C-alpha positions as CSV (number, residue, x, y, z in Angstrom):
1,X,0.0,0.0,0.0
2,X,2.9,2.3,0.7
3,X,4.2,2.1,-2.9
4,X,0.8,2.3,-4.5
5,X,0.0,5.9,-3.6
6,X,3.2,7.4,-5.1
7,X,2.7,5.4,-8.3
8,X,-0.9,6.6,-8.6
9,X,0.2,10.1,-8.0
10,X,2.9,9.9,-10.7
11,X,0.5,8.3,-13.1
12,X,-2.0,11.1,-12.5
13,X,0.6,13.8,-13.1
14,X,1.7,12.2,-16.3
15,X,-2.0,11.9,-17.4
16,X,-2.7,15.6,-16.6
17,X,0.5,16.7,-18.5
18,X,-0.5,14.6,-21.5
19,X,-4.0,15.9,-21.6
20,X,-3.0,19.5,-21.3
21,X,-0.5,19.1,-24.1
22,X,-3.1,17.6,-26.4
23,X,-5.6,20.4,-25.6
24,X,-3.0,23.1,-26.0
25,X,-4.4,26.0,-28.0
26,X,-1.0,26.8,-29.4
27,X,-1.1,23.7,-31.5
28,X,-2.8,25.7,-34.2
29,X,-0.3,26.9,-36.8
30,X,0.4,30.5,-36.2
31,X,1.0,31.2,-39.9
32,X,-2.2,29.8,-41.4
33,X,-4.4,29.9,-38.3
34,X,-5.5,26.3,-38.8
35,X,-6.6,26.7,-42.4
36,X,-3.6,24.7,-43.8
37,X,-3.2,27.2,-46.6
38,X,-1.8,30.7,-47.0
39,X,-2.9,33.4,-49.5
40,X,-0.8,33.4,-52.7
41,X,0.4,36.4,-54.6
42,X,-2.5,36.1,-57.0
43,X,-5.8,37.2,-55.4
44,X,-8.2,34.4,-54.7
45,X,-5.5,31.7,-54.8
46,X,-3.9,29.8,-51.9
47,X,-0.8,27.8,-51.4
48,X,0.0,25.1,-48.8
49,X,1.4,26.3,-45.5
50,X,5.1,25.2,-45.3
51,X,5.1,25.3,-41.6
52,X,2.3,22.9,-40.8
53,X,2.4,20.8,-44.0
54,X,-1.1,21.8,-44.9
55,X,-2.5,20.2,-41.7
56,X,-3.2,23.5,-39.9
57,X,-1.5,22.2,-36.8
58,X,1.9,22.2,-35.3
59,X,3.2,19.6,-32.9
60,X,3.0,20.3,-29.2
61,X,5.7,19.2,-26.7
62,X,4.0,16.1,-25.6
63,X,1.3,16.0,-28.2
64,X,0.4,13.3,-30.7
65,X,2.6,13.2,-33.8
66,X,0.8,14.8,-36.7
């Protein structure tokens, strides 16, 4: 019982860090704002965002690989 409580505490801390990294609002690409594309030089045209690879998201520290 003495070793169970610290293990549960460590598991809870890891779970909380993982969930906060997944729900991080900074995962949205700051260049394309989540659209996956950027305006091109020609009006009405768009080009893929090179930063996020057209996904609209960037990888967080502990986040899922995109």
